[in-house]
MMTF fields as JSON, N, C-alpha, C and O atoms, coordinates in Angstrom:
{
  "mmtfVersion": "1.0.0",
  "mmtfProducer": "UNKNOWN",
  "numBonds": 347,
  "numAtoms": 348,
  "numGroups": 87,
  "numChains": 1,
  "numModels": 1,
  "chainsPerModel": [1],
  "groupsPerChain": [87],
  "chainIdList": ["A"],
  "bondAtomList": [4, 2, 8, 6, 12, 10, 16, 14, 20, 18, 24, 22, 28, 26, 32, 30, 36, 34, 40, 38, 44, 42, 48, 46, 52, 50, 56, 54, 60, 58, 64, 62, 68, 66, 72, 70, 76, 74, 80, 78, 84, 82, 88, 86, 92, 90, 96, 94, 100, 98, 104, 102, 108, 106, 112, 110, 116, 114, 120, 118, 124, 122, 128, 126, 132, 130, 136, 134, 140, 138, 144, 142, 148, 146, 152, 150, 156, 154, 160, 158, 164, 162, 168, 166, 172, 170, 176, 174, 180, 178, 184, 182, 188, 186, 192, 190, 196, 194, 200, 198, 204, 202, 208, 206, 212, 210, 216, 214, 220, 218, 224, 222, 228, 226, 232, 230, 236, 234, 240, 238, 244, 242, 248, 246, 252, 250, 256, 254, 260, 258, 264, 262, 268, 266, 272, 270, 276, 274, 280, 278, 284, 282, 288, 286, 292, 290, 296, 294, 300, 298, 304, 302, 308, 306, 312, 310, 316, 314, 320, 318, 324, 322, 328, 326, 332, 330, 336, 334, 340, 338, 344, 342],
  "bondOrderList": [1, 1, 1, 1, 1, 1, 1, 1, 1, 1, 1, 1, 1, 1, 1, 1, 1, 1, 1, 1, 1, 1, 1, 1, 1, 1, 1, 1, 1, 1, 1, 1, 1, 1, 1, 1, 1, 1, 1, 1, 1, 1, 1, 1, 1, 1, 1, 1, 1, 1, 1, 1, 1, 1, 1, 1, 1, 1, 1, 1, 1, 1, 1, 1, 1, 1, 1, 1, 1, 1, 1, 1, 1, 1, 1, 1, 1, 1, 1, 1, 1, 1, 1, 1, 1, 1],
  "groupList": [{"groupName": "UNK", "atomNameList": ["N", "CA", "C", "O"], "elementList": ["N", "C", "C", "O"], "formalChargeList": [0, 0, 0, 0], "bondAtomList": [1, 0, 2, 1, 3, 2], "bondOrderList": [1, 1, 2], "singleLetterCode": "X", "chemCompType": "L-PEPTIDE LINKING"}],
  "groupTypeList": [0, 0, 0, 0, 0, 0, 0, 0, 0, 0, 0, 0, 0, 0, 0, 0, 0, 0, 0, 0, 0, 0, 0, 0, 0, 0, 0, 0, 0, 0, 0, 0, 0, 0, 0, 0, 0, 0, 0, 0, 0, 0, 0, 0, 0, 0, 0, 0, 0, 0, 0, 0, 0, 0, 0, 0, 0, 0, 0, 0, 0, 0, 0, 0, 0, 0, 0, 0, 0, 0, 0, 0, 0, 0, 0, 0, 0, 0, 0, 0, 0, 0, 0, 0, 0, 0, 0],
  "groupIdList": [1, 2, 3, 4, 5, 6, 7, 8, 9, 10, 11, 12, 13, 14, 15, 16, 17, 18, 19, 20, 21, 22, 23, 24, 25, 26, 27, 28, 29, 30, 31, 32, 33, 34, 35, 36, 37, 38, 39, 40, 41, 42, 43, 44, 45, 46, 47, 48, 49, 50, 51, 52, 53, 54, 55, 56, 57, 58, 59, 60, 61, 62, 63, 64, 65, 66, 67, 68, 69, 70, 71, 72, 73, 74, 75, 76, 77, 78, 79, 80, 81, 82, 83, 84, 85, 86, 87],
  "secStructList": [7, 6, 6, 1, 1, 1, 7, 3, 3, 3, 6, 6, 6, 1, 7, 2, 2, 2, 2, 2, 2, 7, 1, 3, 3, 3, 1, 7, 7, 7, 7, 7, 7, 7, 2, 2, 2, 2, 6, 2, 2, 2, 2, 2, 2, 2, 2, 2, 2, 2, 2, 2, 2, 2, 2, 2, 2, 2, 2, 2, 2, 2, 2, 2, 2, 2, 2, 2, 2, 2, 2, 6, 7, 7, 7, 1, 1, 7, 2, 2, 2, 2, 2, 2, 2, 2, 7],
  "xCoordList": [0.78, -0.247, 0.898, 0.755, 1.828, 2.831, 3.363, 3.643, 3.523, 4.074, 2.981, 3.182, 1.86, 0.5, 0.376, 0.94, -0.421, -0.591, -1.724, -1.753, -2.664, -3.542, -3.941, -4.375, -3.772, -4.078, -5.319, -5.605, -6.216, -7.581, -7.803, -7.364, -8.354, -8.524, -10.093, -10.829, -10.419, -11.848, -11.813, -10.972, -12.862, -13.07, -13.046, -12.116, -14.29, -14.442, -13.748, -13.25, -13.683, -13.131, -11.64, -11.029, -11.107, -9.573, -8.826, -9.227, -7.478, -6.559, -6.236, -6.355, -5.748, -5.139, -3.985, -4.036, -2.966, -1.844, -2.187, -1.58, -3.231, -3.703, -4.418, -4.337, -5.234, -5.841, -4.793, -5.035, -3.752, -2.742, -1.945, -1.373, -1.673, -0.8, -1.405, -0.761, -2.832, -3.713, -4.007, -4.016, -4.251, -4.723, -6.145, -6.661, -6.809, -8.5, -8.994, -8.711, -9.636, -10.255, -11.996, -12.705, -12.44, -13.98, -14.451, -14.081, -15.351, -15.863, -17.044, -17.431, -17.561, -18.669, -18.19, -17.649, -18.349, -17.934, -18.865, -18.554, -19.924, -20.978, -20.566, -20.488, -20.341, -19.89, -21.334, -21.146, -22.376, -23.272, -23.683, -23.684, -24.055, -24.16, -25.23, -26.344, -24.754, -25.492, -26.732, -26.762, -27.554, -28.762, -28.517, -29.42, -27.114, -26.837, -26.597, -26.628, -26.344, -26.351, -27.866, -27.927, -28.865, -30.207, -30.414, -31.161, -29.977, -30.271, -29.817, -30.223, -28.729, -27.895, -28.819, -28.452, -29.848, -30.704, -31.52, -31.781, -31.918, -32.58, -31.475, -31.69, -30.373, -29.469, -29.096, -29.029, -28.885, -28.391, -29.656, -29.417, -30.859, -31.944, -32.078, -32.511, -31.604, -31.632, -30.571, -30.632, -29.461, -28.319, -28.658, -28.318, -29.333, -29.558, -30.531, -30.358, -31.643, -32.651, -32.189, -32.668, -31.177, -30.417, -29.635, -29.572, -29.007, -28.286, -29.184, -28.816, -30.364, -31.317, -31.783, -31.959, -31.987, -32.601, -31.502, -31.82, -30.255, -29.322, -28.978, -28.584, -29.088, -28.793, -30.031, -29.822, -31.255, -32.436, -32.394, -32.564, -32.191, -32.103, -31.017, -31.228, -29.845, -28.77, -28.908, -28.369, -29.785, -30.013, -31.148, -31.262, -31.903, -33.164, -32.371, -32.641, -31.461, -30.762, -30.002, -30.009, -29.286, -28.498, -29.182, -28.639, -30.619, -31.194, -31.988, -32.184, -32.37, -32.844, -32.031, -32.53, -30.825, -29.826, -29.536, -29.516, -29.271, -28.967, -29.856, -29.339, -31.271, -32.196, -32.343, -32.576, -32.167, -32.098, -30.977, -31.119, -29.87, -28.664, -28.808, -28.441, -29.379, -29.618, -30.552, -30.357, -31.741, -32.738, -32.474, -33.292, -31.061, -30.749, -31.452, -31.437, -32.024, -32.648, -31.739, -30.557, -32.228, -31.366, -31.243, -32.121, -30.323, -30.28, -31.43, -31.592, -32.156, -33.275, -33.124, -33.99, -31.848, -31.418, -29.925, -28.969, -29.911, -28.769, -27.649, -28.153, -26.28, -25.659, -25.881, -25.7, -26.243, -26.555, -27.914, -28.103, -28.828, -30.037, -29.682, -30.01, -29.02, -28.338, -27.769, -28.115, -26.785, -26.24, -27.308, -27.278, -28.36, -29.268, -30.197, -30.768, -30.456, -31.153, -30.445, -31.068, -29.018, -28.388, -28.223, -27.756, -28.65, -28.564, -29.56, -29.806],
  "yCoordList": [-1.379, 0.05, 1.126, 1.991, 1.218, 2.501, 2.887, 4.062, 1.84, 2.231, 2.499, 3.136, 2.053, 2.602, 3.923, 4.6, 4.565, 5.713, 6.31, 7.485, 5.277, 5.581, 4.281, 3.394, 4.12, 2.96, 3.07, 4.155, 2.083, 1.998, 1.074, -0.035, 1.123, 0.035, 0.034, 1.014, -1.028, -1.165, -0.958, -1.454, -0.12, 0.675, -0.373, -0.484, -1.309, -2.267, -3.484, -3.941, -4.099, -5.296, -5.293, -6.36, -4.342, -4.158, -4.064, -3.665, -4.532, -4.457, -3.053, -2.158, -2.991, -1.466, -1.376, -0.344, -2.022, -1.843, -1.152, -0.158, -1.763, -1.348, -0.166, 0.508, 0.227, 1.488, 2.617, 3.711, 2.392, 3.303, 3.351, 4.439, 2.595, 2.825, 3.466, 4.197, 3.165, 3.698, 5.242, 5.867, 5.733, 7.183, 7.349, 8.395, 6.343, 6.497, 5.364, 4.259, 5.41, 4.425, 4.342, 5.26, 3.458, 3.459, 2.947, 1.89, 3.806, 3.769, 2.684, 2.042, 2.491, 1.33, 0.359, 0.734, -1.084, -2.104, -2.544, -3.435, -2.005, -2.363, -1.874, -0.658, -2.597, -2.373, -2.519, -2.397, -2.698, -2.609, -1.477, -0.333, -1.76, -0.439, 0.564, 0.207, 1.71, 2.771, 3.357, 3.203, 3.906, 4.399, 5.327, 5.605, 5.856, 6.744, 6.139, 6.799, 4.893, 4.202, 3.918, 3.823, 3.795, 3.749, 5.094, 5.244, 6.28, 7.559, 8.268, 9.365, 7.371, 7.935, 8.321, 9.355, 7.745, 8.152, 9.505, 10.346, 9.642, 10.85, 12.01, 12.899, 11.945, 12.834, 13.163, 14.34, 12.263, 12.343, 13.212, 14.164, 12.908, 13.549, 15.056, 15.905, 15.273, 16.781, 17.456, 18.679, 16.743, 17.648, 18.044, 19.123, 17.081, 17.186, 18.275, 19.111, 18.408, 19.307, 20.852, 21.827, 20.872, 22.163, 22.59, 23.807, 21.841, 22.066, 22.451, 23.277, 21.894, 22.266, 23.738, 24.509, 24.092, 25.161, 26.495, 27.556, 26.098, 27.11, 27.376, 28.504, 26.455, 26.461, 27.27, 28.117, 26.937, 27.761, 29.161, 30.102, 29.362, 30.877, 31.521, 32.642, 30.93, 31.604, 31.965, 32.938, 30.962, 31.168, 32.327, 33.031, 32.412, 33.725, 34.723, 35.736, 34.933, 36.142, 36.562, 37.779, 35.794, 36.086, 36.528, 37.28, 35.873, 36.246, 37.727, 38.54, 37.92, 39.08, 40.204, 41.19, 40.236, 41.22, 41.226, 42.328, 40.007, 40.285, 40.859, 41.492, 40.682, 41.448, 42.798, 43.56, 43.214, 44.583, 45.235, 46.317, 44.543, 45.361, 45.464, 46.426, 44.348, 44.46, 45.454, 46.168, 45.412, 46.477, 47.858, 48.698, 48.278, 49.279, 50.103, 51.321, 49.147, 49.588, 49.821, 49.48, 50.349, 50.265, 48.793, 47.999, 48.393, 47.194, 46.812, 47.522, 45.759, 45.404, 45.097, 45.294, 44.523, 43.97, 44.448, 44.349, 45.008, 45.629, 44.476, 43.397, 44.573, 43.218, 42.839, 41.665, 43.684, 43.104, 42.338, 41.422, 42.671, 41.876, 40.299, 39.183, 40.681, 39.348, 38.23, 37.055, 38.976, 37.971, 37.603, 36.47, 38.436, 37.818, 36.907, 36.093, 36.874, 35.777, 34.493, 33.473, 34.489, 33.308, 32.689, 31.581, 33.531, 33.08, 32.052, 31.439],
  "zCoordList": [0.174, -0.026, -0.03, -0.894, 0.643, 0.652, -0.7, -0.942, -1.67, -2.992, -3.921, -4.954, -3.61, -4.615, -4.672, -3.812, -5.742, -5.931, -4.9, -4.535, -4.491, -3.434, -2.904, -3.639, -1.357, -0.794, -0.245, 0.26, -0.227, 0.105, 1.166, 0.865, 2.363, 3.308, 3.764, 3.649, 4.214, 4.732, 6.124, 6.874, 6.504, 7.932, 8.953, 9.752, 8.924, 9.989, 10.001, 11.029, 8.766, 8.557, 8.184, 8.245, 7.86, 7.613, 8.766, 9.859, 8.413, 9.81, 9.954, 9.117, 11.315, 11.724, 10.935, 10.266, 10.731, 9.731, 8.39, 7.99, 7.706, 6.62, 6.515, 5.488, 7.623, 7.903, 7.986, 7.477, 8.554, 8.906, 7.818, 7.748, 6.926, 5.726, 4.585, 3.832, 4.418, 3.336, 3.504, 4.564, 2.198, 2.32, 2.356, 2.751, 1.953, 2.187, 2.93, 2.466, 3.927, 4.735, 4.455, 4.866, 3.909, 3.795, 5.024, 5.536, 5.511, 7.026, 6.796, 7.772, 5.654, 5.659, 4.749, 3.709, 5.064, 4.495, 3.485, 2.695, 3.466, 2.445, 0.968, 0.795, 0.069, -1.303, -2.19, -3.401, -1.892, -2.782, -3.628, -3.174, -4.916, -5.822, -5.073, -4.689, -4.958, -4.462, -5.326, -6.547, -4.758, -5.377, -6.569, -7.358, -6.69, -7.775, -8.944, -9.983, -8.949, -10.106, -10.654, -11.88, -10.08, -10.661, -10.921, -11.887, -10.348, -10.684, -11.845, -12.227, -12.499, -13.539, -14.803, -15.361, -15.311, -16.544, -16.175, -17.035, -14.74, -14.436, -14.699, -15.523, -14.002, -14.062, -15.564, -15.917, -16.338, -17.845, -18.43, -19.172, -18.122, -18.763, -18.449, -19.228, -17.086, -16.528, -17.023, -17.155, -17.36, -17.813, -19.39, -19.874, -20.077, -21.445, -21.523, -22.41, -20.641, -20.721, -20.471, -21.051, -19.504, -19.317, -20.365, -20.54, -21.12, -22.45, -23.536, -24.371, -23.579, -24.622, -24.431, -25.375, -22.971, -22.45, -22.851, -23.388, -22.443, -22.714, -24.15, -24.447, -25.061, -26.381, -27.101, -27.97, -26.671, -27.251, -26.693, -27.469, -25.478, -24.95, -25.702, -26.165, -25.885, -26.538, -28.012, -28.54, -28.689, -30.131, -30.27, -31.274, -29.208, -29.348, -28.906, -29.551, -28.059, -27.684, -28.836, -29.022, -29.735, -30.676, -32.067, -32.876, -32.242, -33.229, -32.936, -33.839, -31.666, -31.519, -31.678, -32.22, -31.29, -31.311, -32.756, -33.305, -33.571, -34.663, -35.708, -36.629, -35.644, -36.376, -36.245, -37.183, -34.718, -34.338, -35.113, -35.682, -35.115, -35.812, -37.446, -38.122, -37.896, -39.222, -39.765, -40.749, -38.902, -38.991, -38.785, -39.159, -38.041, -37.738, -36.446, -36.266, -35.67, -34.493, -33.301, -33.349, -32.32, -31.087, -30.489, -30.826, -29.707, -29.287, -28.212, -27.219, -28.428, -27.409, -26.116, -25.263, -25.884, -24.752, -24.425, -25.195, -23.076, -22.756, -22.266, -21.954, -22.169, -21.857, -20.452, -20.129, -19.611, -18.282, -18.329, -17.529, -19.206, -19.343, -19.914, -19.513, -20.817, -21.444, -20.398, -20.276, -19.683, -18.441, -17.612, -17.132, -17.321, -16.424, -17.135, -16.409, -18.336, -18.965, -18.837, -18.541, -19.072, -18.907, -17.439, -17.175, -16.648, -15.088, -15.081, -14.043]
}
């Protein structure tokens, strides 16, 4: 364990020597898959929806400002408003 990049020891069933030599000690010896594995599709879907929202909002902002510039109108959105919309 001392020569490894990182040493991992079990908290309850591991020996004292292994726990002292390791960099990371697992406090729970239960190695069943966590609930995070079952939530992976939900997290992926949420990230995908956020990306779609940001792309759609950015495209709308670019089109709004671009049409105003081409038409010779004053800018419809101030830079601070654009930053606020991206929040």
